[in-house]
C-alpha positions, 0 to 999 in steps of 0.5 A: 500500500502506498503512503498516498493510499493509506493517507486517503483511507485514513481520512475516510476512516476519520470521517466515518469515526466523526459520523460515529461521534468519536471526538479527540481523546476518545479511546477506540478499541480496534479488534481487526486482524493484521493487514491494511484494514488495521492500518487504516483504522489506526491511522484514521483514529489518530487523524480524528484525534482519538487514541487507537487501542489495537487488541488481539482479535482472538482475545477472550471476551472477559479480557476484552471487557476488562480492557474496554473498562480499564481504558474507558473505550468509547467505541469498538471497531471489529469485523462482522464475524467478531460480533459474537465475541463482543456480546459481553460488552455493555454496548448500544446495538452494533452499528453496521457501517458502509465501508467503501474502502474495506475498513471495518464492518461493525462499530459498537458504541460503549456505554 
């Protein structure tokens, strides 16, 4: 991936996060596998002024709940197949987002 492409996709990710009401200094858990989508999500979170918190996608649910609580995370970005792993989080209903750049499939707001 070129720097230009990553920059463009980071701006798209930042815009999507803005639409999800992510503000500067908010913490965003990013539960995506290694690859371009992870890079875009991290760069977009930084572009939005928020703090990216990448977590290992196979992290057990009880550990994910502890990390989210300790970090006071506001949002979780994940792939659609990870929704079941997020069931124990105290969240609003998942927000399925349009992902023209292939970023993430699910965003969950934490309470």
